[in-house]
Residue frames as qw, qx, qy, qz and C-alpha x, y, z in Angstrom:
[[0.000, 0.888, 0.460, 0.000, 0.00, 0.00, 0.00],
 [0.407, 0.224, -0.017, 0.885, 1.36, 3.41, -0.98],
 [0.003, 0.267, 0.372, -0.889, 0.30, 6.80, 0.33],
 [0.366, 0.022, -0.379, -0.849, -2.19, 7.28, -2.49],
 [0.531, -0.235, -0.785, -0.213, -3.94, 3.99, -1.61],
 [0.310, -0.281, -0.676, 0.606, -3.85, 4.82, 2.10],
 [0.127, 0.219, 0.147, -0.956, -5.40, 8.24, 1.62],
 [0.437, -0.068, -0.587, -0.678, -7.92, 6.82, -0.84],
 [0.471, -0.306, -0.824, 0.072, -9.04, 4.38, 1.85],
 [0.198, -0.326, -0.521, 0.764, -9.23, 7.05, 4.57],
 [0.204, 0.333, 0.026, -0.920, -11.15, 9.50, 2.40],
 [0.101, -0.178, -0.863, -0.462, -13.33, 7.04, 0.52],
 [0.481, -0.345, -0.204, -0.780, -17.10, 7.54, 0.58],
 [0.771, -0.312, -0.553, -0.048, -17.49, 4.39, 2.70],
 [0.514, -0.086, -0.480, 0.705, -14.99, 5.68, 5.27],
 [0.085, -0.211, 0.070, -0.971, -16.58, 9.11, 5.40],
 [0.631, -0.355, -0.368, -0.583, -20.06, 7.64, 5.84],
 [0.768, -0.269, -0.557, 0.165, -18.94, 5.15, 8.51],
 [0.384, -0.017, -0.391, 0.836, -16.95, 7.73, 10.49],
 [0.269, -0.305, -0.097, -0.909, -19.89, 10.13, 10.22],
 [0.727, -0.377, -0.445, -0.362, -22.26, 7.53, 11.65],
 [0.731, -0.218, -0.512, 0.395, -19.90, 6.49, 14.45],
 [0.323, -0.023, -0.275, 0.905, -19.03, 10.06, 15.49],
 [0.040, 0.744, 0.601, -0.288, -22.45, 11.63, 15.00],
 [0.057, -0.582, 0.177, 0.792, -20.93, 14.33, 12.77],
 [0.679, 0.646, 0.113, -0.329, -22.08, 15.17, 9.27],
 [0.858, 0.210, 0.268, 0.383, -20.21, 13.71, 6.30],
 [0.326, 0.859, -0.011, 0.394, -19.25, 17.24, 5.29],
 [0.387, -0.847, 0.318, -0.178, -17.64, 17.86, 8.69],
 [0.885, -0.242, 0.357, 0.174, -15.86, 14.50, 8.65],
 [0.742, 0.492, 0.176, 0.421, -14.35, 15.19, 5.24],
 [0.096, 0.914, -0.122, 0.374, -13.28, 18.70, 6.25],
 [0.602, -0.716, 0.343, -0.084, -11.67, 17.49, 9.49],
 [0.899, -0.068, 0.344, 0.261, -9.81, 14.55, 7.91],
 [0.622, 0.657, 0.101, 0.415, -8.52, 16.60, 4.97],
 [0.059, -0.905, 0.225, -0.356, -7.12, 19.13, 7.43],
 [0.625, -0.644, 0.409, -0.166, -5.78, 16.75, 10.10],
 [0.986, 0.104, 0.096, 0.082, -4.39, 13.75, 8.17],
 [0.567, 0.659, -0.309, 0.387, -1.11, 15.37, 7.04],
 [0.217, -0.692, 0.491, -0.482, -0.23, 16.17, 10.67],
 [0.877, -0.267, 0.317, -0.243, -1.21, 12.70, 11.87],
 [0.927, 0.330, -0.049, 0.172, 0.93, 11.03, 9.19],
 [0.327, 0.709, -0.409, 0.472, 3.89, 13.24, 9.97],
 [0.531, -0.582, 0.446, -0.425, 3.41, 12.37, 13.62],
 [0.986, -0.017, 0.153, -0.064, 3.48, 8.67, 12.71],
 [0.721, 0.550, -0.242, 0.344, 6.74, 9.19, 10.83],
 [0.046, -0.723, 0.467, -0.507, 8.28, 10.92, 13.85],
 [0.809, -0.376, 0.339, -0.300, 7.19, 8.07, 16.11],
 [0.973, 0.207, 0.037, 0.099, 8.81, 5.57, 13.75],
 [0.586, 0.609, -0.253, 0.470, 12.06, 7.55, 13.48],
 [0.290, -0.741, 0.385, -0.468, 12.48, 8.29, 17.18],
 [0.450, 0.234, -0.840, 0.194, 14.62, 5.69, 18.94],
 [0.157, -0.066, 0.706, -0.688, 12.63, 6.13, 22.15],
 [0.618, 0.242, 0.324, -0.674, 9.21, 5.56, 20.56],
 [0.449, 0.364, -0.657, -0.484, 9.94, 3.38, 17.50],
 [0.135, 0.033, -0.986, 0.088, 9.59, 0.02, 19.29],
 [0.254, 0.352, 0.680, -0.591, 6.31, 0.92, 20.98],
 [0.473, 0.482, -0.109, -0.729, 4.93, 2.36, 17.75],
 [0.347, 0.267, -0.832, -0.340, 5.88, -0.80, 15.83],
 [0.017, 0.142, 0.947, -0.287, 4.07, -2.89, 18.46],
 [0.369, 0.448, 0.395, -0.712, 0.96, -0.72, 18.20],
 [0.460, 0.431, -0.445, -0.636, 0.96, -1.04, 14.41],
 [0.223, 0.122, -0.961, -0.110, 1.28, -4.81, 14.62],
 [0.169, 0.281, 0.804, -0.496, -1.65, -4.97, 17.04],
 [0.435, 0.529, 0.172, -0.708, -3.91, -2.78, 14.89],
 [0.271, 0.358, -0.716, -0.535, -2.91, -4.67, 11.72],
 [0.057, 0.103, 0.990, -0.074, -4.91, -7.63, 13.01],
 [0.386, 0.432, 0.431, -0.691, -8.18, -5.68, 12.77],
 [0.361, 0.362, 0.773, 0.375, -10.52, -6.65, 9.97],
 [0.094, 0.501, 0.068, -0.857, -11.27, -3.43, 8.09],
 [0.103, 0.156, 0.794, 0.579, -12.92, -4.99, 5.04],
 [0.178, -0.721, -0.616, -0.262, -16.34, -3.97, 6.38],
 [0.211, 0.288, -0.242, 0.902, -15.71, -0.38, 7.46],
 [0.502, -0.506, -0.156, -0.684, -19.21, 0.11, 8.80],
 [0.871, -0.371, -0.323, -0.016, -18.87, -2.85, 11.14],
 [0.671, 0.065, -0.324, 0.663, -15.27, -2.01, 12.11],
 [0.096, 0.335, -0.148, 0.925, -15.94, 1.66, 12.94],
 [0.580, -0.545, -0.278, -0.538, -19.25, 1.04, 14.70],
 [0.849, -0.469, -0.222, 0.097, -17.38, -0.82, 17.42],
 [0.506, 0.506, -0.305, 0.628, -14.34, 1.46, 17.58],
 [0.577, -0.563, -0.403, 0.434, -12.93, 2.29, 21.02],
 [0.131, 0.926, 0.084, 0.344, -13.02, 6.07, 21.32],
 [0.551, -0.797, 0.226, 0.100, -10.71, 6.04, 24.33],
 [0.775, -0.103, 0.416, 0.465, -8.12, 4.09, 22.36],
 [0.473, 0.686, 0.308, 0.460, -8.59, 6.46, 19.43],
 [0.168, -0.976, 0.026, -0.135, -7.96, 9.44, 21.68],
 [0.684, -0.571, 0.348, 0.291, -4.74, 7.86, 22.96],
 [0.722, 0.274, 0.399, 0.495, -3.56, 7.25, 19.38],
 [0.224, 0.887, 0.158, 0.372, -4.12, 10.91, 18.51],
 [0.430, -0.885, 0.177, 0.013, -2.23, 11.96, 21.67],
 [0.775, -0.275, 0.405, 0.399, 0.72, 9.72, 20.73],
 [0.612, 0.472, 0.381, 0.508, 0.87, 10.93, 17.14],
 [0.120, 0.866, 0.119, 0.470, 0.55, 14.63, 17.94],
 [0.582, -0.049, -0.454, 0.673, 2.27, 14.64, 21.32],
 [0.198, -0.437, -0.372, 0.794, 2.44, 17.99, 23.10],
 [0.107, 0.101, -0.310, -0.939, 0.83, 19.64, 20.07],
 [0.004, 0.386, 0.918, 0.094, -2.44, 17.72, 20.44],
 [0.034, 0.724, 0.507, -0.466, -4.51, 20.61, 21.83],
 [0.028, 0.603, -0.232, -0.763, -3.04, 23.19, 19.47],
 [0.009, -0.075, 0.827, 0.557, -3.42, 20.87, 16.47],
 [0.060, 0.524, 0.848, -0.056, -7.04, 20.16, 17.37],
 [0.056, 0.760, 0.263, -0.592, -7.79, 23.86, 17.64],
 [0.005, -0.453, 0.507, 0.733, -6.02, 24.51, 14.34],
 [0.038, 0.179, 0.915, 0.360, -8.05, 21.77, 12.63],
 [0.065, 0.670, 0.674, -0.303, -11.24, 23.20, 14.12],
 [0.049, 0.706, -0.032, -0.705, -10.36, 26.63, 12.76],
 [0.003, -0.303, 0.700, 0.647, -9.40, 25.33, 9.32],
 [0.042, -0.244, -0.931, -0.270, -12.45, 23.07, 8.93],
 [0.365, -0.288, -0.077, -0.882, -15.02, 25.26, 10.64],
 [0.728, -0.316, -0.586, -0.161, -15.97, 22.36, 12.94],
 [0.538, -0.759, 0.168, -0.325, -16.28, 22.61, 16.72],
 [0.118, 0.603, -0.763, 0.203, -13.11, 21.44, 18.54],
 [0.582, -0.166, 0.699, -0.382, -15.00, 18.85, 20.61],
 [0.859, 0.400, 0.178, -0.267, -16.49, 17.38, 17.44],
 [0.473, 0.708, -0.525, -0.007, -13.05, 17.42, 15.79],
 [0.209, -0.475, 0.812, -0.268, -11.62, 15.40, 18.67],
 [0.745, 0.079, 0.570, -0.338, -14.40, 12.80, 18.38],
 [0.774, 0.593, -0.103, -0.198, -14.03, 12.47, 14.60],
 [0.305, 0.672, -0.667, 0.106, -10.28, 11.93, 14.95],
 [0.445, -0.322, 0.765, -0.335, -10.79, 9.43, 17.77],
 [0.849, 0.279, 0.353, -0.276, -13.03, 7.37, 15.47],
 [0.690, 0.688, -0.217, -0.057, -10.68, 7.65, 12.47],
 [0.120, -0.752, 0.643, -0.079, -7.42, 6.98, 14.35],
 [0.695, -0.179, 0.693, -0.064, -7.82, 3.19, 14.76],
 [0.793, 0.559, 0.242, -0.019, -8.56, 2.87, 11.02],
 [0.303, 0.878, -0.368, 0.050, -5.42, 4.85, 10.20],
 [0.356, -0.586, 0.722, -0.098, -3.30, 2.69, 12.50],
 [0.822, 0.111, 0.552, -0.091, -4.80, -0.49, 11.05],
 [0.701, 0.712, 0.031, 0.020, -3.98, 0.58, 7.49],
 [0.101, 0.831, -0.534, 0.117, -0.45, 1.61, 8.48],
 [0.597, -0.389, 0.687, -0.142, 0.01, -1.65, 10.40],
 [0.870, 0.332, 0.363, -0.039, -1.04, -3.74, 7.41],
 [0.516, 0.820, -0.233, 0.084, 1.45, -1.84, 5.24],
 [0.177, -0.724, 0.646, -0.163, 4.22, -2.45, 7.75],
 [0.752, -0.156, 0.626, -0.137, 3.39, -6.17, 8.05],
 [0.829, 0.529, 0.179, -0.023, 3.51, -6.60, 4.29],
 [0.347, 0.824, -0.425, 0.146, 7.05, -5.24, 4.14],
 [0.945, -0.170, -0.186, 0.208, 9.50, -8.00, 4.96],
 [0.675, -0.217, -0.107, 0.697, 12.23, -6.67, 7.23],
 [0.230, 0.589, 0.156, 0.759, 13.52, -3.14, 6.81],
 [0.180, -0.138, -0.468, 0.854, 13.51, -0.21, 9.18],
 [0.053, 0.716, 0.686, -0.121, 10.07, 1.08, 10.21],
 [0.073, -0.742, -0.028, 0.665, 11.27, 4.67, 9.97],
 [0.101, -0.255, 0.649, 0.710, 12.49, 4.14, 6.43],
 [0.083, 0.415, 0.877, 0.228, 9.20, 2.48, 5.56],
 [0.007, 0.796, 0.487, -0.360, 7.20, 5.41, 6.94],
 [0.088, -0.623, 0.242, 0.739, 9.38, 7.95, 5.15],
 [0.096, -0.023, 0.802, 0.590, 8.93, 6.04, 1.91],
 [0.060, 0.579, 0.813, 0.001, 5.19, 5.81, 2.48],
 [0.017, -0.828, -0.295, 0.477, 4.87, 9.54, 3.08],
 [0.602, 0.612, 0.275, 0.433, 6.84, 10.35, -0.06],
 [0.436, 0.173, -0.123, 0.875, 9.13, 12.86, 1.62],
 [0.044, -0.430, -0.482, 0.762, 6.39, 14.55, 3.63],
 [0.137, -0.006, -0.438, -0.888, 4.17, 15.27, 0.65],
 [0.024, 0.403, 0.901, -0.159, 0.96, 14.10, 2.33],
 [0.158, 0.597, 0.305, -0.725, -0.65, 17.53, 2.26],
 [0.241, 0.406, -0.478, -0.741, -0.26, 17.88, -1.52],
 [0.129, -0.061, -0.956, -0.256, -1.58, 14.38, -2.12],
 [0.076, 0.504, 0.760, -0.404, -4.64, 14.96, 0.03],
 [0.211, 0.564, -0.003, -0.798, -5.27, 18.18, -1.89],
 [0.238, 0.246, -0.720, -0.604, -5.14, 16.29, -5.18],
 [0.063, -0.245, -0.967, 0.023, -7.50, 13.60, -3.85],
 [0.106, 0.624, 0.565, -0.529, -9.99, 16.32, -2.90],
 [0.444, 0.698, 0.458, 0.326, -9.68, 17.96, -6.32],
 [0.098, -0.981, 0.050, 0.157, -7.63, 20.98, -5.18],
 [0.830, 0.102, 0.182, 0.517, -4.65, 21.04, -7.51],
 [0.347, -0.460, 0.111, 0.810, -2.02, 23.65, -8.29],
 [0.146, 0.209, 0.574, 0.778, -3.27, 24.29, -11.85],
 [0.181, -0.730, -0.628, -0.201, -6.75, 24.99, -10.51],
 [0.382, -0.729, -0.227, 0.521, -5.35, 27.39, -7.97],
 [0.310, -0.208, 0.339, 0.863, -3.37, 29.11, -10.72],
 [0.025, 0.464, 0.669, 0.580, -6.49, 29.34, -12.86],
 [0.275, -0.805, -0.512, 0.118, -8.38, 30.91, -9.99],
 [0.378, -0.579, 0.019, 0.722, -5.60, 33.48, -9.55],
 [0.220, 0.067, 0.539, 0.811, -5.58, 34.21, -13.27],
 [0.085, -0.669, -0.678, -0.293, -9.32, 34.69, -13.14],
 [0.317, -0.795, -0.309, 0.415, -8.91, 37.25, -10.38],
 [0.331, -0.355, 0.276, 0.830, -6.32, 39.12, -12.40],
 [0.115, 0.350, 0.666, 0.649, -8.61, 39.17, -15.41],
 [0.191, -0.802, -0.566, -0.013, -11.39, 40.60, -13.30],
 [0.369, -0.670, -0.061, 0.642, -9.01, 43.25, -12.00],
 [0.271, -0.068, 0.487, 0.827, -7.98, 44.13, -15.54],
 [0.021, -0.587, -0.688, -0.425, -11.61, 44.39, -16.53],
 [0.298, -0.812, -0.402, 0.299, -12.22, 46.64, -13.56],
 [0.350, -0.453, 0.180, 0.800, -9.33, 48.87, -14.63],
 [0.153, 0.236, 0.635, 0.720, -10.74, 49.04, -18.14],
 [0.155, -0.752, -0.630, -0.121, -14.12, 49.99, -16.69],
 [0.345, -0.730, -0.174, 0.564, -12.46, 52.73, -14.64],
 [0.287, -0.198, 0.406, 0.845, -10.66, 54.03, -17.72],
 [0.026, 0.478, 0.704, 0.525, -13.89, 53.97, -19.68],
 [0.255, -0.811, -0.499, 0.166, -15.63, 55.82, -16.89],
 [0.353, -0.571, 0.058, 0.739, -12.83, 58.40, -16.79],
 [0.197, 0.075, 0.578, 0.788, -13.03, 58.84, -20.57],
 [0.087, -0.665, -0.693, -0.264, -16.79, 59.21, -20.28],
 [0.304, -0.783, -0.305, 0.449, -16.34, 61.87, -17.64],
 [0.295, -0.361, 0.300, 0.832, -13.84, 63.73, -19.81],
 [0.091, 0.312, 0.702, 0.634, -16.12, 63.42, -22.83],
 [0.181, -0.768, -0.615, -0.007, -19.09, 64.58, -20.81],
 [0.333, -0.689, -0.116, 0.633, -17.09, 67.48, -19.40],
 [0.237, -0.153, 0.466, 0.838, -15.81, 68.50, -22.84],
 [0.009, -0.496, -0.735, -0.463, -19.30, 68.20, -24.34],
 [0.244, -0.793, -0.498, 0.254, -20.74, 70.23, -21.50],
 [0.297, -0.535, 0.094, 0.785, -18.17, 72.96, -22.05],
 [0.132, 0.086, 0.617, 0.771, -18.86, 73.05, -25.77],
 [0.120, -0.648, -0.722, -0.211, -22.58, 73.13, -25.12],
 [0.290, -0.747, -0.308, 0.512, -22.08, 75.97, -22.67],
 [0.238, -0.322, 0.321, 0.858, -20.03, 77.92, -25.19],
 [0.024, 0.335, 0.727, 0.600, -22.70, 77.34, -27.81],
 [0.198, -0.748, -0.624, 0.111, -25.29, 78.56, -25.35],
 [0.263, -0.622, -0.058, 0.736, -23.32, 81.74, -24.80],
 [0.136, -0.049, 0.552, 0.821, -23.11, 82.30, -28.56],
 [0.090, -0.558, -0.765, -0.309, -26.84, 81.79, -28.81],
 [0.254, -0.757, -0.420, 0.432, -27.33, 84.34, -26.05],
 [0.222, -0.415, 0.233, 0.851, -25.17, 86.84, -27.99],
 [0.073, 0.226, 0.721, 0.651, -27.23, 86.22, -31.08],
 [0.107, -0.707, -0.697, 0.059, -30.29, 87.37, -29.21],
 [0.239, -0.493, -0.131, 0.826, -28.94, 90.97, -28.81],
 [0.014, -0.043, -0.481, -0.876, -29.90, 92.12, -32.33],
 [0.234, -0.539, -0.776, -0.229, -33.42, 91.05, -31.49],
 [0.297, -0.660, -0.437, 0.534, -33.42, 93.50, -28.53],
 [0.148, -0.308, 0.213, 0.915, -32.09, 96.29, -30.76],
 [0.064, -0.279, -0.726, -0.625, -34.77, 95.47, -33.24],
 [0.241, -0.674, -0.690, 0.109, -37.39, 96.01, -30.58],
 [0.257, -0.574, -0.172, 0.759, -35.98, 99.49, -29.74],
 [0.143, 0.007, 0.484, 0.863, -36.17, 100.73, -33.38],
 [0.144, -0.594, -0.694, -0.382, -39.97, 100.59, -33.56],
 [0.345, -0.727, -0.423, 0.417, -40.08, 102.67, -30.38],
 [0.275, -0.362, 0.176, 0.873, -37.92, 105.42, -32.00],
 [0.014, 0.267, 0.649, 0.712, -40.18, 105.53, -35.07],
 [0.234, -0.704, -0.671, -0.005, -43.19, 106.07, -32.87],
 [0.310, -0.640, -0.176, 0.681, -41.59, 109.20, -31.32],
 [0.160, -0.130, 0.435, 0.876, -40.86, 110.66, -34.77],
 [0.091, -0.480, -0.749, -0.448, -44.43, 110.02, -35.85],
 [0.278, -0.747, -0.525, 0.299, -45.70, 111.78, -32.76],
 [0.267, -0.491, 0.075, 0.826, -43.46, 114.81, -33.48],
 [0.071, 0.121, 0.626, 0.767, -44.64, 114.93, -37.09],
 [0.171, -0.646, -0.727, -0.156, -48.23, 114.91, -35.94],
 [0.301, -0.701, -0.308, 0.569, -47.47, 117.79, -33.59],
 [0.196, -0.273, 0.329, 0.882, -45.95, 119.92, -36.41],
 [0.037, -0.369, -0.742, -0.559, -48.91, 119.21, -38.64],
 [0.238, -0.729, -0.622, 0.158, -51.18, 120.41, -35.89],
 [0.260, -0.586, -0.061, 0.765, -49.28, 123.73, -35.57],
 [0.122, -0.029, 0.545, 0.829, -49.46, 124.39, -39.26],
 [0.111, -0.586, -0.751, -0.283, -53.17, 124.01, -39.20]]
């Protein structure tokens, strides 16, 4: 079993459903918690295997859990020992158990108490799968086996790929954001141009209005001329009257 097979088993629909039923958490929460916590748990397993003070005890625990029959996940997880699962998590995470649980809760959006229960249910399955892998390898150092299984600590990237979160997709999302930004800039430029155009048009219209206003002056003068003619007519009438 390689890391891809191991993670496929842990994150399979059957595993998610069975862990959800045993822990009382939703399948969505189980998937979120496992995807966040598994890299740390696997790295913790590698440290246990590579530490001279813990390697022997860890090898014994793997051998014990390898005997479990995990072919029927529903049956296996329904009878899981939560106390044993909690101890496994404490061994794998060590002094960082509380902090790691809180971090997983924050990353997954799941309550810390629920996170702890989900991990306690999943831990025996993880140990059983690791134990079976170790038992299938004839001889060899357990630390070397764990390092080989983890592919140089690349568990996080593999889990991301299993969940459909790959680097190309992330790059595409970033590119999409840049395109939107560029479009926004274009919109701003267009708006600025529109403002300038509107301003220029307004100025021209204003100037035209002033010219129109100037054109109205002859009309005023024209009105005054009839008034002058009326005065002359009145004077002429007066002279005619004197002559009579």
